[in-house]
C-alpha angles and dihedrals in degrees: 000000000000124000123218122211126200122195113208117189105212091174096064090116091056092052091050090050091050090048091051091049091050091050091046090051091049091048092047092049091048090048092049091048091049092049092049091046090049091049091050092048090048092048091050091049092050091048094050092043091051092048092050090047091053091049090048092050090049091050091048090050090049090049091050090052092050092048090049090050091048089049090054089056093051099084092145137022090262093055091239126088123209089257089055090051092047091052092047091050090048090051091054094041096048100043121111122226100219098187091061091044092053092050090049091047090050091052092055097049111094129199093268093061133061127192110218098183144336134203137187123212134153093353096311123114107203117199117195114196144161136215129187118247109249125181090218096051131064103223096201090054088049091053093045091050089053090051090049091051090051090050092050094049105090092203089065103028094051091066096027109039094165115061121168141163119258132187119347120195128183115210143153118245118182093340092311122112112222139172116228111204138183125209119191121204115193129203116226091261093049092043090053090058092048098054 
């Protein structure tokens, strides 16, 4: 004789309730995650928007400053006032063409002189040179002849009307006696202050 067994689940309602609770918990966690994610996205968007707005305001302020500065330069319909034109003309009239000056200086230096360095500051061209001491040559005459040649060269004397000798020092370098000399060339403005 065979026996039959029947299994009756009297707790089916409890399993359904646990399943509903699990689904509710999953839905609640997903909703919380979505809300937090949405808030983070929103906060990031507000931050970036605020940063871009600040940059835009700074650029607009900078543009306004530039336009105000441009407006201050527009004193006439041609954008240049007579003072601006006078200053521009003075700039072109008073400038020194150094390439031509260096060529002219090189033409006036003879084989008994050497220029070690030169500098230009506050309207004064300073030439530092040397010459070897020679019993047959008067070094001061040699330096004065060089100054006279500079004065007679129009390329140099036009921009430097006053040329004079500066300090002269005799010294011995590596068993050779030399004269170190300085020649100062003054622009008209600098020469006016020296007289």
